[in-house]
N, C-alpha and C positions, 0 to 999 in steps of 0.2 A: 504492499499499499504505500502510495507517495505521501509526501509531507502535507501537500494540500489536503489530500483526502483525509489524513488523520485529523487535521484541523477541523474539518466539517464534520467528522464523526464526533468529536468532542462538541460541536454546535448543536449536533441534532439529540444528543444525550448529555445530561449533566455529567461531568467529570468526576474521577474517584476521589475519595476522601483523601484531602492532605496527608502525606505520609510523615511520620515522625521522625523518618530516616531521611528527609529530604536535605540536599546539600546547600539549599539557600535559605536566608534567614528571615525574609519577609512573611508576614502574616497575610495569607492569601485567601480571599473569599468574596463571594458574589452576594450583595444585598438586595432582595427583592421585595419591597413593600408593595403589597398587592402585584403589579407587573413590572415594578422598578427594579433596577439592580446597579451594583457597581462593582467593579472588577479591580483586582491589584495584578499589575504585570509582575512577572518573575524578574528578578533584579539582575542588573549590573550595579553593585552597591559602591557607593562613594564613601571613603571613611572619614566622613566630616562628623563633628560633633553636633548635637542638638541641644535645644533648650532643656533645662532640668526641670520637670514637671512632675507633680505628684498624684496624677490621676490614677486611679485603680484600674488593675486589668481584668477585665469580666471574664470569667471562664465559660466557654461556649461547651453545650454538650452536643454530640453529634450522634445521629442514628441513621442506619442505612436503611434504604428501601430497597425490596425486592425486584420491584417494577417501576419502569419509567413512568413518567406523568405525562407524557406526550409532549410535543414540541413547545417551545417558548414563545412568547408574543414576538411581534416584529422588532420591537424595542430591545428586549432581551436577546435575539438573535442578533442584532446588530452589535451590541455589546459583546456577545460570544465570539462573533467573528473576529472583531478587532483584537479583543483580548488574545484568543488562540493565536493569531497570526503575531501579535506583539510579543507574546511570551516566549517566543522563539529568537527573539532579538536582543542582542546586548550591544549597547551603545557607547562606544568609548569617545574621550574627549578628541582624540587626533586620529581615530582609525576608522575605517568604514567596514570593519569585519563584522560577520554575523556569528553569533555563538548561539546553539542551541540550549535551552535550559529547561529542567522540570516540566511538572503538570500543575493544572491549577484546581483548586478544589472550590466546591459552590456549595451555598446553602440558601434555603429557601424558608422563611419565616411562616408560621400559620398567621393568619390574618382574619378579622372580622370587621364589618363594615360598621363604622360608627360616625358620628358627626365629628369634624374636625376643621379647625380654624388657623392650625400652626403651620409651622414650616417643615417640621419633620414629625409626620404623624404617626405615632404608634398606637395600636389598639391593645387593650390589656385583654390577657387570656381568661383573667377570673378564674371562677371554678365552673367549668363547664358541667352541666348536668343533664340528665334526661327527665323526660315526661314521667317515669314511674315514681320518682319521688315527689313530685309536685303535688300527687293526689292527696298528701297530708295537709295541704293548705286550705284555709277559708278565703273565698273570694266570690264575687259575682260574674256568673257566666256570660250574662249580658254584657257586662263592663268589659270583660275580657275580650269578646267578640268585637268591641268597639277598638280597642287597642290594636289588634292584628287584622282589622279591616285595612288592606293595604291603601285604600283611598282617603283615610282619615286626615293625615298630614297634608297630603297632595292637594286634597280638597280644600283645606285651610288657607284661605287667601288672605294677604295683609293687605287691608284698606285703612280708610280714615277712622273705622270704628273699632280697628285692632289694637288691643293693648296687651302687654307683657307684665307679668309681676315675678319679680325673683327674690328669693331669700337665702342668705347664706345658712347652709344646714349644719355643716360642720367645718371647722377649721383650726389650724395651729398657728403660733406665731409667725409672723413674717420673717424672712431669712434676711437679717440685717447683716451687710458686710462692712466692716470698718475701712475706709479709705487709707487710714495710716497704718503704720507697722504695729505689731503687737507691743513692741516695747513702748511707742508713742502712747499707743492706747493706755497702758498701764501707768504711764507719769502722769497723762491727764486725769485718770481716775484718781490717783493719790492726791493731785491738786484739788479736784472738786470735794473730795472728803475732808481735806484739810480746811477749807474754806467754810465748811459747813452746809455746802449746798446739796450733798447727796451722802448716802451711805452705800458702802461697798456689800453687795449680796454675794454669797458663794453657795453654790448648790451642788451635789454629787451628781455626777452623770452615771445612771445604771447602763448596762451595755444590753440593749434590746431593740425593740421596733415601734414606731409610732402607732398608737391605736386610738381612735377616737369614737366616743358613743354620745349619741343624741336621743336615747329613748328607743323603744320597740318600734316607733312610728318614724321618728327621725332617723334611725339606722345606724350600723356600725361600720366605720371605715378604717381602712389602712391608710399609708401616705398618700397613695395616687389610686386606690381602689376600693371596691366594695363587693361584698357577695362571693368571698372566696374562704379558703381555709385559714387564712390570717385573721380575718375578722371573726370566723367561727369560733376559733382559739381564744380570742379577745373576749368575746361574749362568754364563753365557758369560765375563763378565768375570773372575770367580773362578778359572774354569778356566784361562783364559788366563794369568793372573798365576801359577799353579802352572807352566805351561808355561815361562815366562819365567825363573822363578826356578830349575827343577829340570832344566830340559833334557830330555835323555833318560830322565831317571828320574821324569819328572812323572805318567805314567799309575800307576806304582807308588805315589808319595806322593799321589796323589790318593785312590786306593783306601784307602791307609793313614789318611789324615785323615777320610774319610768314616766308617770303622770307629771311629777316635779318638772322634768326636763322639757317634756312636750308642752305644759301649760306657759311655762317660761320662756320658751325657745332658747335652751341652752345646749350646750355639750361640753363634755368633759374630754381631756386628752391624756393620756397616759404612756409611760414607757413599760412596753409589754416584755416581760422577760420570762423566757421559757426554753426548755432544751427541745422542744417537739419542732421548731421551725428553723433548724440549721445552727450552725455555729458561729458565734462572735469571737470575743477574747477568752471566754472561759463559759464551761457549760454549767449554768446556775445549779445548785442543790436544790431549789424549790421553783415551782411555776407560779408566778406573781406579777402585779402590775403596781406601778407606783403613779399616783396623780401628778403631773406636771403644770396642767392649765385648766382653768375653768372659764368659760366663755359665755357670756350673754349676747347672742345673737340678735334678738328684737327685731325691729324694722328697719335698722339703720345699721351703721359700721360696727362690727363686733367689739365689745368691751371685755378685756380680760382682767381677771381678778388679779388683785395683788396678792403677794405671799401670805400676809396676814389673813386675807380673805379665804384663799385657798384652803390654809389650815383650819379656819373657822366651818367653811363648807365640808370638808372631809371628815372631821371629827363630828359633825352633825350626822352625816350618813355613815360614818364608821368606816371611811375609805382610806386606804394607806398613803401616807404623805412622804416626802422626801427629807432628808437631811439638809438643813440649811443653817449657815453661818452669816453673821453680820459683824462688819467692820466699819466703826462711825469715827475713828480718829486717824490722823495721818500716821502715827505710830502703828497702830494694829493693821492699817491696810498695807503699809510699806512692809511689815512682817510677815503678812499673808503671801506677798510675792516671793519675798526672800525664802519663806518656806517651801513653796513650790520650786523654786530654783534649786534648792538643796534636795529635794525628793523626787523631782521629775525623771530621773533616770533609773531610780531604784525603789521609788514609792509603791507601797501596796495599800490596800484599804485599811488595815490596823495602823500603820504608822503615819498616814496621811490624816485619817481622822482624829488621832491622838493629838497630832501636832496643831490642827486647826482648832480643836477644842480649847487648847491651853492658851491661844492668841487671840482668838475671837471675843470680841465683846458681848456677843449673845450667841449661844448655840442649841439649836431645837434639833434633837435627834430626830430619825426618820421611824415610821412604824415598821420598816422592815430593815433590819441589821444587814447590811450588805455582806459582811464576812459569812454570816450564817444563810443567807438567803441565795446570794450568787456565789461569793467567794472572795479571795484575796486580790484577784487581779482586778484593778479598778481602772475604768476606761478614762475618766477625767473628770475636770471641775469646770463649771460654767460661772464665770464672775461678771457681773452686771451692777450697773448703778441704779439705784431706786431712791425713794423720797427719803429726806432727812429724817422724817418723822417715823420711818419704818420701824426703828427700834421701839418707840414708844406704842405704836399700833400693835406690835407683835406680842409685847409683853402683857399689854391688855388682853388680846385673843387668847394667849396661853392660859391667864386666870380664868377667863369666861369660858372656855372651852377645855377642860381637862382631858387627857388622853381617855379615849372610851374603852371599854371592856369588850373582849371577845367571847360571847357567851355560846358559839358554836364550835370552839377548838376542839373540845372533848367529845362532840358528836359524831356520829357516823354520817358522812356526808355521801356517801356513795363511791364509785370509781373514780380514781383522779383522772387527770387529763393524760397521764402517760399510760394507765391502764386502758382508757378508753381507745388511745391510737394504737395501742398494741392489740387490742382485741378486734380492731376494724382494718383489716391491711388490705382489703379487695381493691379500693379506689377513693380517689378525694372524695367523692359525694357521699360515700358510705362514711367515711370519718366526720363529715360536716353534719350529716344527718343524726348519727350518734351523740355528737357533741351538744347540738341544739336540743334533743331530746332529753339529754341528761340534766340540761340547764332548767328545764321545767317550764310550763306556759304561763306562769306569773311574770317571768322576766322575758320569754321570748315566745309569744303566743303565736307569731305568723313566721314563715321561712322565706316569703316571697322574694327576697333580696338574693337569697341563694339558690332557689329552685325555680323561679317564676311563679306562676299561679295556674291551678288546674291543669290542663293539658299543655301548657305552653311551657317550653325549657328556658334554661337561663339566657341563652343567646338571643331568644326572641326579643329580649328587652332592649337589645341595640336600637337605636331610632335612627331615622334618615338624616342624612348630611344637611338638609335644608331647615334642621330646627334652629340651628345657630343664626342663619341668615335671616329668618323669620323673627327670631327673638331680637335682634339688633334693628331690623324694620319696624317693629311695632313701637307704638307709644309707650313710655314707661308710666307705669300705673302709680308708682310712688318714687320718693327719693333715692330709696335704696336700689331699686332697679336701674335708674338713672345712672348711679354711680357704678353699679356693677356693668352696665354696658359700655361706659366709659373706659374701665379696665379692658374690656376684651377687644373694642375697637382700637385702642392704643396698642395692645400687644400684636394684633394683626397688622395694623398700620406698620409698626416698626419691625416686624416680621420676627418677633422673639420666639425662640425654640420652644415651643409649647404645643399642645394639644387640646382642644376644647370637645370632649368626650361626651355625647348626650344619649341618654337611657330612657325608656319608658318607665313611668313611676308607677309601679304595682300597686302602692298604697293609695293611690287616687283614682282606682279602676272605677269605682261606683260614680264618681264625680264627673267621668269622661263623657262628652258629647261632641258633636260636629262643631261647636263653636266655643269649646272649653276644654283645652288639652293640657296634660301635665308632664313634665319631663324632670331628669336629674341631669346635671351638668357637672362633668368633674374637669377642673382646670389643672391639666398635667404639665409642669414645668420640667423639660428635659434636662435643662443645663443651669448651673449656678450662675453662669454669665447672665442669664435673663434677670436675676434678682439685682445683680450689681447695674445693669443698665436701666432695669425700672426705677432703682433708687435715683438715678441720675435724673429721670424724668419727674419723680415726686418733687425734687428739688426746684425744677422749673415751675411745675403745677402743684402749689401746696395743697390744694383741695382735691388731690387725686387719691384714692384709697390705696391701702398697701396691698401688695401681692403676697398673699398668705402661703404657707406650705401646707398641703392638706386642704385642697379648697373645694368644697362640694356646694352646690348652689342648687335649689328646688326652682323650676322654671313654670310657669303656668301662662300659656296663650289663650285669651279670650276674647269675645266681642262685647262691647259695651253699647246699650240703647242710648238715644240721645237723652234720656232723662239721668242716667248713671255716668254718661260720659264727661258732664261738666265736673262733677264731683271727684272724678278719678283723676282728671287732669290738674285740679287743684293740689292734689295729693303729690303730684310728680314732681312739683317745683317746690314743695316745702320739705326742710329738713325735719326728720322724725326719728323717734327712738333715741340712739345712741349718738348720732351726728350732730352734735351741738357746737363743736369747735370749728372756727374757720381755718385755723392752721393744723396741720396733720401732725400728731405726736411723733410719729415714724420718721418723719423728715428733719426731726432736731438731731443733730448728730450727737451732742453731749448727752442729751436724754436718753440715746439708746445704745451708749458704748457699751460693749460686751466683748468678752474673749474666751476663747474655749482653751482650756490647758489639758492636755492628754499626758498620759505617763507612758513612759517608754515600754515598760513591762507588757502593756496592752498594745502599743503599735507594733513591736516586735513579732506579736502573733498573727495580728489582723492585716497590717500593712505588709510586712516583710515576709512573713511566711505564707498566709493565705493568698493575698492579692499577688504575689509572685509566683504561684503555681504555673498559671499558663504560660509564664515567661519561661520557666526553668523547665517545663515539659515540651514546650514548642520550639523553642530557640536555644536552649542550652544552659549550661552553667555560667559561661563567658557573660551573655546577656542577662542572666540572672543576678550575677555579682555587680555588673554594670547599674542595674535596676536598683539594688538595695543600697548601693554606695550613693546613687543619687538621692535616694529618699533621706538617708541619713545627713547628708549635706544640706538638704532643704530645711530639716528640721534643726540642724545646729547642734547636732550630737557631739559630745566631747570625743577628742581624739582617741582616748583610752577606750571608751564606750565602743567606738567604731572598729578598733582593732579586736575588741573581745567578741563583738556581735559577727565581725567578718569571718573570724575562726569557727563560731558556732554555725553560722548560716551556711559556709561553706562544707561543713561537716554533715549538716541537715540535707544539702542537696545530692551529696553523693549517697547518703543512707537511703533517701526515699526513692531515687531513681533506681536505686540496686534493688529495692524492695517492689517499687510497682512497675519497674520495665518502662514500656511505652504507654502504659495506660494511665492517663492523669489521674491524680488524686482528687477527689469531689472538694469544693470549697465548703460545702454545706456540712460535711462530716471530717474536715480536715484535721481536727483535734483527736481522732481517732488514733492517728499515726502522729501527731506532732507532740500531743501531751505525753505519752511514753518516752519519747525521744528527750523532750525536755526534761523530764523527771531523772531520767538515767544521766543526762548532761550535768544537772544541778548537783547531783550527789558527789560529784569529783572533787570539788574544792568549795569553801566558802565564796569564794569570787565568782564562781559560776552560780551559785545559789542567789547571790544579789543580783547578778545579771538576769536570771529567770524571774525572780520575785517570788514565784509560788508554783509548785507544780505537785502531781499527785492527785490523788482522790477523784480520778476521771469518771464521770458520769457516762455509763454506755447508753447510746442513744438509738443504736441499730435496730432493736425491737419496737421502738414505739415513735420514731421519727415520723412526722407528718407526711403524708403522701402528697406532693405538689405536681399537679399535671400541667404540662405546657412550659415547665422550666421558669416558672415566675421567681422573682428574687425575694430576699427576705422581708420586703413591706409589700408584696403583691404588685410590685411592678412588672414591666413588661419585658422578659428575657425569655422569649419563646424557645423552644426546643427546636434546634435546626435539623432538617432532614436532607439527606443525601440520595438521589437517584443515581443508582449504578448503571452504567451504559450497557446497551444490549446490542447483539451482533446484526440484527436483521433489519433495522429500520433505515430506509433508504434516504440518504442526504438531499437529494433533490426536493424531497417531499417537506423539508423543514427549512429550507432557505430561501427567503423571499426575493428571488431573482428580478422580480419586476419592480422592485423598489430600489432607489438609490439611497446613498448614505454620505452623511457629513460629518467628518471627525473634526473637530475643532479643540482649542487650547485656552482654556481659562487660566493663563500662567502670566508669567513675568520673563523679561528677557534673561536668556541664559538657562531656562528650563529644559533646553535639549528638543525643543519641538521641531526644529529645522533638521536636526540631525536624525530624529525618528522619522520624518517625512521621507528624507533621503533615503534611509535604509529601506523604507518600504517601498519606495518607487525602484530602487535598484535590485530587490528582489523578484526573481522571474515568476513566482507562484502568486503574486498580488496579494490579496486578502482571502485566498483560498477558493475562489471561485471565478467564473469568467467575466466578472464585470470589470470594466476598465477603470483603472486608478489614475487620477489627476491630482496635480498639486499646484496650489497658488500661494506664491512666497509674498507677503505682504511687503517686504521690502522692496522687491520688484515691479510692483503693480503701481502705476501712477493713476491718480484720481481716487475715487471711493472705493474702497476695497470690497466692502461686502455687497455693494451693487454689482461689481464684477463678478463676485461668486455666485450672485443668484442669476445673472446673465448665463453662466457657464451651467448651471442647474438646469435653466429652462431648455439649453441646446442638447445638454446630455442627461435626462431626467433618470436614467438607470445606472449612471456611473457613481464611483466613490470618490468623493471630493476631500482632499486633505488640506484644510483651511489653515495655511502655515502662517498664522498671525494670533498674536494675544488677543483674546476676547474678555475683557475684564469686567465687563458690567452688564448691567440687566437690558441696557438698550440694545447692545449687540445680541443678547441671548433672544430677545424678541424678535429680532430680524432673522435669527436662525430659524426659531419656531414658525415664523412667517413662511419661509422658504420650504421648509419640510410639510407645511399644509398645501401649500402652492403646487409643489412638484411631487408628491407621495414618498417623501423620504423620511429616514431617520436620522436623528443626530446623536453622536456620542462624544460627550467631553472628556478629554483626556487631562489629566491633573498630576501634577508631582505631589508624592506623597510626604505629607508633613504634619506634625502634631499642631501647629499653629499656636496661636496665644489666645487670650480672653476676648481680644477684639479683631483679630487678623488670622485668615485661615493659614498663613505662612508664617512659620517660626522665624526667629533672627538667624538660626542655623542654615535654613533654606535659602534666606536672603543672602547669607555669605557666600554659598555656593554659587548663586546666580551670579553674584557681582564678581566672584572669583574668575569665573568663567568667562565672563564679558570682558574683564580686564587682561585676561590672557589671549584673547583671539585677535587676528588681525585681518585687514581686507573684509571687513565685514560689509556685506552689500547695503546695509543701511547706516553705515558709518558709526555704529555703536560698538566701539571696539577700545583697544588700548590707546589708540590715538585720537580718541574723541575727547574733546575738553569738558564735557558735562555728562559722562557715563554714570557717575555715581547719583547725580541728581535725578536723570531720568528712571534709574531703578528705583528711587525713593518714590518717584512719582508714581511709577506702576504698584508699588507696594501700598501705597496709600489709598490707591482705587478699590481696595478689597478692605479697607478699614470699616469696622462696624459689625463684620460678622466673625464668630469663631469658626473653628474648622467643621464642627457638626452642622452648623448653620449654613455654611457655604455649601457642603456636600449635599445636605438635606434639599436645598432649593434647586441645586442642579438635577438631582434625582426627581424631584417634583416635576420639575419642568420637562425633562427629556428621558426619564424613566431608565436611564443607564448612566454609569461613571465607571472609566478606567483609571486606574491609579498607577503611576510609574514610580517604582521605588526610587528613594532617592539617598537615603542615609542609613548607614548601620545603627542597629540599636545599642550594640555594644561599644560605641566610641567613646573617646575622651570629650571633657566639656569645651565649650566654644573657648578659644583663646581670649584672655582678658582684654588685650588691646582691640580685636576684631569687635568684640561686644560693645565696648566703650566707644568706638567710633561711630559703630552703627547707631547705637542709642542716640548718640549726639547728633547724628545726621538726621535722624527721624524727627528729634525735637526741633532742630533748625528748619527742616522742611515744613513741619506745623506752623512754626513762628513765620516764616516766608508766606505760606498759603494765608495765613490769617491777616496778613497786612496787605498783601497782593491780590488775593483770591487764588482760587485753584486753578484758573485758566491762565494766569500770568506766564507769559513765554520768557521772561526775563528769568536767567538762571542766577541763584544767588552766589556770591562771591563767597560767602562764608560756608558753603558746603563744597569744599575744595577735592577737587578730583585726584589731585596730587596726594593729598593725606589718604583717601582710599587706596590708592595704589600702592604707596609706602607701606601702609599698615598690613595690606593683604600680602604683598610680596614677602614681608619680613616674619610674619605670622603663620599664614595657612600653608606655606610651602613645607614648613617644619612638621605638618601633621599628615 
């Protein structure tokens, strides 16, 4: 079989699983959201360093399928064709040789249609269940038929009489990121405490998952999902805590608590700590939850209780509270940070709590002893500023609300969480049903969020995508709705990385009609960069509501007659409920200063061992060592601890690879292997024991670990299990390759990204892209006039050809032109981008920019005169780099995939490289700052090259620094 035939065979069938014995280092995969995809080319890797970043590496589970699933869409075929051909090319800087390299693995995620308004929309898997369980639910059959009558939403038209009413149903604190460094934040905190303007409050961070509860009607929620095993476990644990606290009165108090939350429109947030949902830093001895927030949702902006109010609320209902310390003087506040600095690398729960008890002005022990309930491995502390009067308030609260009794501890409450999970091992839905039935009807009278209603299964709750648009088009029925619409519009306008997922609200079945429909909306933020960008918007727009973590909204779309429309309109312009202040509290930086302080004994388990597993098994010990050294450097770990940890982690890498071979260790049960290893390591010396912190007393979870279908992560987020379709021998290539369509290959890149070299290799290769379609290339530097207009003309002349658009395509204006060409000439388009981690606001890292600039400054006789002889090469590259500003890597790739359905990634840098040379990083950062200053003064379209951005400086720095690496 010829090489082109082999390429086309892999086009018609998904390629085999990426082998662990592959000789190349890039992570290679195909991403297909619905019909979308992106590809990574097999690399000719440049040994340049990259930015040091602390992003976690998510382990992916793979499962082979015995049968193929038919041919892919035209878009996926196009990406497959380009990737298959390019995977055999290795492009050097100064040679035209072609080197064949390895194969490419693919995966396709499961997907379910939900409403979405984000740039990269992922749809949660949740807890898929079938109709057999739903028969246990109470509902109205007529109401159910209304929900699933396909034309209900379609026939709901938005006109002048259409209104929407939105209420926040559950939420957690906004994710507030300090713009200053941790050290600057600490200094500012001490200053404000010393001036008597604030008190420093420190709370213990238990290691678990976010769980929110708004009553049996309001619902139970994980961080970004509901109706799955995570929320079922949360409901069970909360119900069990009521039994332990109230004894024989538990059922009565559970019902009262549900009614209280519903009547007052409130939700509580908890840290759910359990051994059945996967490993964190240490497997807890008990399954429990600690209340971390109480929120009044009302009809306005959510109001979060202060710590004294949380303690009062929890002691009234006998719910567990967290350990809290208050520092109200300069001496005590400074002593706290000094104590953390002394304990951050070896501190455990016992030593940390003892030290803080001694220096705090007030210490309020938690209901759950961390050492007894979870163990000695302490995740961290959260320090924030609160009112100066907090000390007085908390002392008053402690007097009025003494610790409550636990009337049910000695009573038999039935099977435990671990026993139920162990006894129900068939599938996830069986475990969910068993847990909810064990909770009892007084606390959980209906299971519709988990199992649908009557004959409807869980996935039937997914609503049509038009819900979101109709919600935004309708008149707001009250002020709260108006502000929530403002949040959604802003996030969509700014293309924040988030999804707006809408579901049918089964709790409102009986109220449904053709002019009155109900939905639940989940605002799922995909990246922390969205919170940072949103904070900047809040500073510009003080009335803007915060963007919360765990953000769930009930939506009601309805028609109003003339009599009621006027009253509704009045409510929409008046502030109500909790929204009484003009300036948003969360926009005040000093009022929201917060710092998270984690301990090394926890981080070595979660970040260095667990999160490094995928790198260790896929890329080898060298890449793993580079990963953990970068992490420790980012944390500022002392040199002595870095040496000790390096020795231990190198030994761990050899041990676990020898024991597991090529089969990766699961991150959800990694402690089954890591804890015994750490225990034996700690026994060798007191120094090792201090490094590890605590080891031994391992809780075995293999028999009762919750079954999580679809590969969700620890908080119910979306990490679907990927499936591999193995190639079969008998499918005709000609049946799967769309010969009648053309193809545009284009490059959203920066000068020096190797696009021209790649195009040259493709043109010189006799096999083309593996079929008989002609391949043409248009080099932008040689085209006079409007380049993309010329491409469009060529496409019209040769609609079935493959066009290599050899020009950088950096912005949406160009992307729209390409989309238009595809539409008019029946073509597919495949963007090819250089692989890079990016930064928080740019899809290309400084390391990638350094490589591009180095290439440009090395080349001669460039057709576009952008080479070592150009007087402004550095400025031109900074200009191109700035064109991508405003999107991080995930947002950038997500938009390209959303527009074109495919993405091909060219490997650029090795993962196990050295850090970027300091002179190079400094000159790049200075150049970027000067470029921004220049454009601020003269505008982005200024043709004047600033003298302050010296080409000679760039060339000198790059020639003396990069050539050494």
